[in-house]
FIMARMI-97712 format. One record per residue: residue in three letters; x, y, z of N, C-alpha, C in turn. Coordinates in steps of 0.2 Angstrom, whole numbers, plus 5000, padded with zeros to 4 digits. Layout:
BEGIN
AlaXYZXYZXYZ/...
//
This chain:
BEGIN
Met483251735135483251685135482651645132/Ile481851655132481451625130481551615121/Asn481651665119481651675111482451625110/Lys482951615112483251565110483051495111/Arg482651505116482151415118481851415113/Arg481351445113480951435105481251435099/Ser481751445096482451465090482551395090/Ala482751385096483051285097482651245096/Ala482151275099481251205097481151205090/Val481251275087480851265080481651245078/Leu482151255078482551195074482751135074/Leu482751115080482451035080481751015077/Gly481051055079480851025073480851005065/Leu481251065062481351065055481851025055/Leu482150985059482750945058482250865058/Ala481750865063481450815064480950805057/Ala480850855055480350845049480750815044/Thr481550835042481750835037481950755037/Ala482050725043482350685044481750655043/Leu481250655045480450605040480550595034/Ile480550675033480350665022480850625019/Gly481550635021481750585018482350615013/Pro482650595006483150635005482750665002/Ala482850724997482750764993482650754988/Pro482450744980482450734974483050754971/Ala483450724967484150764963483550834960/Thr483950874958483650934957484050944948/Ala484050994944484151014940484451064942/Asp485051104938485351144939485051204936/Asp484751274940484251314939484551384941/Glu485051414939485451464940485051544939/Thr484551544933484451604933483651574930/Thr483051614932482451624928482451654924/Glu482751704923482751744915483151714911/Pro483151744904483551754900484051754899/Pro484651724897485451724898485251804893/Ala486051824899485851904893486351884888/Glu486951854887487451844881487251784878/Pro487351794871487151764867487451674867/Pro487251634862487551574862488151584858/Lys488651554860489251534857489751484854/Val489651474849490151414845491051444844/Glu491451384842491851364837492051324835/Leu492351334829492051294824492851284822/Val493051214824493851184824494051164818/Leu494151174812494351144806495251124805/Asp495151034804495851024801496051054795/Val496551074795496951084790497351054788/Ser497651014791498350954790498350924785/Gly499150884781499250894775498650814770/Ser498350774776497750734772497150764772/Met497150804772496550864771496450864761/Arg496950864760497150844751496550804747/Ala496850744753496350674748495650694743/Arg495750674737495150684734494550614734/Asp494150624742493850574741493250594744/Ile492850644744492250664745491750674738/Asp491350644736491150644730491550674723/Gly492250654723492550664718493050754722/Arg493050774726493450834728493850804735/Ser494350864735494650864740494150884746/Arg494450834754493950844759494050934761/Ile494850954760494751024761494151104759/Ser494051074750493651104747492751074751/Val492651034750492051014753492051064761/Ala492551044765492551074770492251164773/Gln492651194763492551264763491951274759/Gln491651234756491051234754490251244760/Ala490451184763490151184768490251254774/Phe490751274775490751334781490551384776/Asn490651404770490051444765489551464770/Glu489151394767488551404767488251404776/Val488751374781488351374786488451464789/Val488951484785489151554788488451604783/Asp488351574781487651624776487051624779/Ala487051544783486251554785486451544795/Leu486751564796486951584805486551614806/Pro486351604812485651654815486051714819/Asp485751764817486151844821486251854826/Glu486051814830486151824837486651774838/Thr486951744833487451664838488251704835/Gln488651704842489351734839489751664838/Leu490051654834490351624831491151644829/Gly491451614830492551584831492651534825/Ile493251544822493351494817494151474820/Arg494351424822495151404823495251364820/Val495751364816496251284811496851264816/Leu496951194813497451154813497751134810/Gly498651124811498951134805498851184797/Ala498951214800498551254793499251314789/Thr499851314794500451364792501051334791/Tyr501151284796501951264796501951204793/Arg502451214784502451174780503151134780/Gly503551114786504251114788504051034790/Lys504450984792504550904795504850914804/Asp504750954806505050984812504450974817/Lys504350914819503650894825503650924829/Lys503950944831504150984837503751064837/Gln503951094830503551154828502951154826/Gly502851104822502151094820501751064822/Cys501851024829501251034834500951084839/Gln501251134838501151184840500751234834/Asp500351204831500051254822499451234824/Thr499051304826498451304829498351384828/Gln497851404826497751494827496951484825/Gln496851554828496251584827496051594823/Ile495751584818495851664809495051694810/Val494451704815493851724815493951744824/Pro493951784827493851774834493251774834/Val492751744841492251724843491751814845/Gly491151824840490851874843490551864837/Pro490051934836489651934830490051954823/Val489451874819489751874814489951934808/Asp490651924803490751964798490751924794/Arg490351914790490251864785490751854779/Ala490751904777491351904771491951904774/Gln492351934780492651924784492951854784/Ala492551794788492451744789492451704782/Lys492251714776492051644768492751684767/Ala493051744767493751754765494351714768/Ala494251714776494951704777494751584778/Val494451574778494151514776494451474769/Ala494351534764494651534757495251504756/Thr495751564760496151544759496651474764/Leu496151454766496751374769496951324764/Arg497551294765497651264761497951214767/Pro497951154763498051084767498951094767/Thr499251084774499951084776500251044779/Gly499951054789500251004792500250954795/Phe500350954801500150914808499550904811/Thr499350874814498550874818498550874827/Pro498750944828498550944837497950944838/Val497550914837496950894839496950904846/Gly497350904851497050914859497450974858/Leu497851014855498051094857497451124855/Ala497451094850496751154847496051154849/Leu495951104854495251104858495551134863/Arg495951134867496151164874496251254872/Ser496451254868496551324863495751364863/Ala495451324859494751334858494351344862/Ala494451314870493951314875494151374879/Gln494751394878494951474880494751524875/Asp494751514871494351564864493651574865/Leu493351544869492451534870492451564876/Gly492851534882493051574888492451544892/Val492051574899491751534900491251594904/Gly490451574908490051604906489651554911/Ala488851604910488351544913487851534907/Thr488251514901487751474897488351414893/Ala488051364890488551344886488851364881/Arg489351344881489851324874489751264868/Arg489851314863489951234858490551244855/Ile490851174854491451164851491451124843/Val491151134837491151094833491851064829/Leu492151004829492850994826492650974822/Ile493150974815492950954810493650914808/Thr493750834807494350814805494250754801/Asp494950744798495050684796495350634798/Gly495850644804496250594806496150594813/Glu496650544816496750554823497450594823/Asp497550634831498050664833498450654831/Thr499150684828499750654828500250694833/Cys499950724836500450754842500350754848/Ala499850704851500150674856500750664862/Pro500750704867500550734871500150824869/Pro499850844870499150804876498650774873/Asp498450714874498050664872497150714870/Pro496950714865496350754865495650724869/Cys495650674870495250634874495350634881/Glu495950644884496050674890496050744891/Val496450794886496050854886495350894886/Ala494750804882493950824884493750824891/Arg494150774893493950744899494150794905/Glu494650824904495050894907494650934907/Leu494150964903493951004901493151004903/Ala493050954901492250924906492250924915/Ala493250924917492950904925492950994926/Gln493251034924493151094925492651134927/Gly491951104924491351114926491151174920/Thr491651194913491551284911490951254904/Arg490451204906489851194902490151204892/Leu490351164894490651154885490551084883/Val490451114878490051014874490451034865/Val490850984864491150964860490650924855/Asp490550934849490150894844490950874841/Thr490850814835491350814832491350774827/Leu491250794822491350754815492050734810/Gly491850674808492350644805492350614795/Leu492850664791492650664788493250574782/Ala493550554788493650484783493550424785/Pro493150384783492950314787493550284788/Asp493850284794494350254798494050254807/Asp494150204807494250174813494350214820/Lys495150224819495650234824495250324825/Val495050374821494850424821494150434825/Arg493750374821493250354825493050364833/Arg493450314831493650304839493750354845/Gln494350414842494450444844494050484847/Leu493750534842493050574842492550574845/Leu492150474843492050464849492150484856/Cys492750474858492950494866492750574867/Ile493050604862493050654863492350674866/Ala491750684859491050694862490950664868/Gly491150604869490850574872490750594879/Ala491550624882491750634886491450714889/Thr491350754885490750834885490250804885/Gly489750774884489150774881488950774875/Gly489350774869489250794862488950734857/Thr489050744854488750684849489750684843/Tyr489450624842489850594834489550584827/Thr489650614823489550604815490050584810/Ala489850534806490350524800490150574797/Ala490250594791490150654785490350624778/Gln490050594774490250544769490050594761/Ser490050634762489850694757489550764758/Ala489750794753489750864755488950874760/Asp488550874756487950874759487650854767/Glu488150804767487950784774488350824778/Leu489050824778489350874783489150934781/Thr488850984778488351044777487751044782/Gly487450974782486750984785486850984793/Arg487550914793487550924800487750974804/Ile488451044800488451084804488151124805/Lys487751134799487051164803486651154809/Gln486551084809486051074815486451084822/Leu486851064823487451074827487451144830/Val487651214824487451284827486751274829/Asp486151254826485551274827485451254833/Arg485751194838485551164843486051204848/Ala486651244847486751284851486551334853/Arg486151384848485651434850485051414851/Asp484751334851484251294855484251284862/Thr484951264864485151254869485551264878/Tyr485951304873486351354877486051374882/Thr485751394883485251404891485151374896/Ala485351324894485451264901485751234900/Thr486251224903486551114906486251094907/Pro486051014907485850974906486250944912/Thr485850924920486350884927486250824924/Val486850784924487150724923486650674929/Val486450624926486050584931486150514927/Gly486150474931486350374930485650364930/Gly485350314925484550294927484650214928/Ala484350184935484550114937484250064930/Ala484150014933484149954929483349924932/Glu483149954937482549934942482249994944/Cys481350014945481350074949481450084954/Glu481450034958481450014965482150074969/Thr482850064963483150104965483550144959/Ala482950164956483150224950483350304955/Pro483550344952483450424956482950434956/Leu482650484962482150514963482350584960/Leu481850624953482150674948481550724952/Ala481650794953481450844955481250864947/Pro480850944944480850964938481151004936/Gly481650984928482350994928482250964918/Val483150974918483550934913483950904913/Tyr483950844912484450794915484750754908/Thr485450744909485750704904486050634908/Asp485950584902486250524903486350484896/Arg486550424896486650374890486350294890/Glu486250294885485850224886486150164879/Ala486250134884486250064877485950054874/Phe486150004867485549984863485249944867/Ser484449944864484149894867483849894874/Glu484049954878484049954885483449994887/His483349984895482950004899483050044905/Arg482850104905483350164910482850174914/Trp482750194921482250204924482250234929/Tyr482050284929481850364935481350354941/Arg481250414945480750404948480550484950/Val480050484949479750574948479050544956/Pro479350594961478450624964478150654963/Val477450634963476950694959476550664966/Arg476050724966475550754971474950744970/Ala474350724972473750754971473650824967/Gly473250824963473250874958473650924955/Gln474250884952474750884949474750844942/Glu475150874938475050824931475850814930/Leu476150774928476950744927476750744919/Arg477250794917477550814908478150794908/Ala478350714905479050734903479250714894/Ser479950714893480050714886480950674885/Val480850624882481650624880481750634872/Ser482350664871482750644865483350584869/Val483450564861484150524859484350534854/Ala485150554854485350584848485750524844/Leu485750534838486050484835486650494831/Asp487150484837487850494837488250454831/Arg487950394832488250344826487950294822/Pro488250264816487650214812487350194816/Val486550184814486050124815485850094812/Asn485550034811485050014807484450054806/Pro484150054799483550104800483050094802/Asp482850054808482450024809482450014818/Tyr482150084818482150104825481750124830/Gly481850154837481250194839481650204846/Val481050244850481250244859480250264859/Leu480550244867479650234870479950254877/Leu479350294879479350344886478750304890/Arg478850274896478150244900478150264905/Ala477550294909477650294916477250224918/Thr477650204924477350134927477350144935/Ala476750124938476850124945477450084947/Pro477650084954478150054956478149974957/Asp477649934957477549884955477449844950/Gly477549904946477649884936477049874933/Arg476549904934475749904930476049984924/Glu475849974921475850034917475450074918/Ile475550134918475050194920474850224913/Val475450254909475350294902475850284899/Arg475750264893476450264885476250324883/Gly476850354882477150404878476950394869/Val477150464866476850454859477550474856/Asp477850434851478250484847478250564846/Ala478550574846478750654843479250674839/Gly479050684832479650694827479750774829/Ser480350764829480750854831481150884826/Gly480850854820481250904813481750884810/Arg482250844817482950854815483050754813/Thr483350734808483650684806483950644812/Asp484450704816485150654821484850644829/Val483950684829483650644837483150624835/Ile482850574838482150554841482050544847/Ser481350564847481150594856480350564858/Ala480150564861479450524865479250574870/Gly478650594870478350614879477750594881/Leu477650624886476850584890476650644895/Arg476050634894475750674901475350624905/Trp475350644911474750594917474650634923/Ser473950644923473750684930473750624935/Ala473850684942473650624948473150604947/Ala472650634946472050634948471450544945/Glu472050544939472050484937472050424941/Glu471950344940472150294945472850294945/Ala472850284950473750304949474050244955/Pro474750254958475250184961474950224969/Ala475150184974475050194980475450264983/Pro475250294986475550354986476050334993/Thr476550384991477050384997477150415003/Pro477250395010477150405018477550465017/Glu477150515019477350585022477150605029/Pro477550665030477450685036476550725037/Thr476350705044475550715044475550795041/Gly474950815039474850875035475150915029/Thr475350875026475550855018475250825016/Gln475150865009474650805004475550745003/Pro475050685003475450604999475550634993/Ala476250604991476850594985476450534982/Gln476450534975476450454972476950474967/Thr477550404969477950394965477650354958/Val478050384953477850374946478550364944/Cys478750294940479450284936479350294930/Leu479750324926479650344920480250274918/Val480350224910480550214910480550234903/Val481350244900481550244895482250194889/Ser481450174883481850114882482250114872/Asn482150084871482450084862482650034859/Ala482550054852482449974847483149974843/Phe483550024848484250054842484449974840/Ala484749974834485349934834485849934829/Pro486749954833487049954828487149924822/Arg487549964815487649944813488549874812/Pro488549834807489349794809489849854810/Gly490249834815490849884814490749934819/Thr490149964821489650034823490149994834/Glu490250034839490350024842489850044849/Ala489750004851489049994858489150044863/Thr489950064865490250104871490250144869/Pro490250194872489750224877488950244873/Gly488550204877487950234878487550274872/Met487050284871486650354866486650394869/Pro486850454868486750514871485950534872/Met485750554880485050554880484750594883/Glu484450654882484150694887483450704891/Leu483050674894482650684897482450744902/Thr481750764899481550824904480850804909/Val480950844913480350824917480050914921/Asp479450884922478850944926478650934927/Val478450964933477550944937477351004937/Val476751014935476451074935475351054938/Ala475151114941474451094941474051054936/Ser473651004938473450964931472951014929/Ser472850974922472451034919471950984915/Pro471550944919471150884916470650924910/Ala470450884905470050894899469450904901/Pro468950934896468250954899467950904899/Asp467550894904466950834903466550854897/Gly466550794894465850774888465250784891/Pro464650774886463950774890463850704890/Asp463850694895463450644898462550604899/Leu462650544894461950524892461750474897/Gly462050474901461750454910462150354907/Arg461850324911462150234912461750204912/Gly461750134912461150084914460750074911/Trp460050084914459350094912459350174908/Thr459550194912459350264907459750284901/Leu460450264899460550244893459950204888/Leu459750154893459550124887458650134884/Leu458750184890457950224887458050284882/Leu458750314882458850364879458950344874/Leu459050304872459550264865458850234863/Thr458050184866457550174862457350254860/Leu457250294866456650334861457150354855/Ala457750374855458050404849458150354842/Gly457950284844457850244838457150254837/Leu456550264841455850274838456050334833/Leu456250374837456350444833456350454828/Thr456850414826457350404819456850374815/Gly456450314816456150254811455450304812/Leu455050334814454750384813454650454808/Val455250464810455350514804455450484798/Ala456050434797456150394791455650384788/Gly455050354792454450324792453850384788/Leu453950434789453550494785453950534781/Leu454550554780455050554775454650504770/Thr454550424771454650394764453950394761/Arg453450394765452950424763452750484758/Trp453150534762452850594758453150564749/Trp453750544751454150524743453950504739/Val453450434743453250404740452450424734/Ala452050454740451550514735451550564732/Thr452250594732452450624727452750614721/Trp452950544722453150514716452550484711/Arg451850454715451350434712451250504707/Glu451150554711450650604707451150634700/Asn451750634701451950654695452350594690/
//
């Protein structure tokens, strides 16, 4: 009976402490601290419909440019990446729309790449039929399967879906809602507004990016970037979070990786609790998923809740032209905002506001919505202050040191000058 009473008292105490502390910060998914055993998986989905015969990319047909890009990507593919290739509109030559809209096949299964087999399969493709994009996306998701790591689909097409239903944008939303850790990046080969809107919708629904490729070099470079990104980011899926327009209503974040979207020339706010003796490290990357004017920038700042700026981040080039980044570090030992009250016996946490700002401006005809894909990384670690420099003193002590240094410098200079003049006269 006594043990039961003690247990009940402990439970009530824990509940009371929880109530005093308030809501916990949002946390990013952290399912495992060990590197995942499975390798990154990517499936390239290529449109081989009749419109791919058009010769408007560097004077060559769209399909020949895509085939060249595939060959170069396969040759440069990292050994650990598992690649699959699916096509749509590649086999049915008739006019029966019902039959043509079922025309999608996986010509290279997802797995370790046999480069010769993959290039041979792509080389035989000839533009033929309809454009069942929605069905191809759903099938590609099944090809990649499910697991603990993120999968990527790279869709290359020159036209909008001609077979809906299923509508490809709805398929993308359906896949995202299933929580399958699937990201779809889209590449458009034709300067068509309807195609661009559809591909933007597909990418936006799954956290991917859209890019218009108007040359062979652009297409090859972009596919390589996306495959490399799959290798770099497949181990963790960022947690979706919505930044606020002011610090007071901003979401409270724990260490982790988060994803959000930021409109052109917008400021988005987030809050992070930092205790004494801790250091906040944060970085932000914004993907250029649509045409923007040449002059742009991203700024990451840490401020106090009252708006005072604590530290301003610096631009950090990622080496990729499709992403711009910034980062900052701040230690709670420095001048800080007022601490947030917490229960007795715990170190008070200081609320630091993170502000992500951008100077992007869309080119004429570029859609402003949805916002640009953004990834925010937050970490709080033990502070690591820089080593102290030599202390020369302050006030009268510093003045005395400077006076003595001046006298010694003058004395040495006078002796050297006197010696030089005497030597010069003798010679």
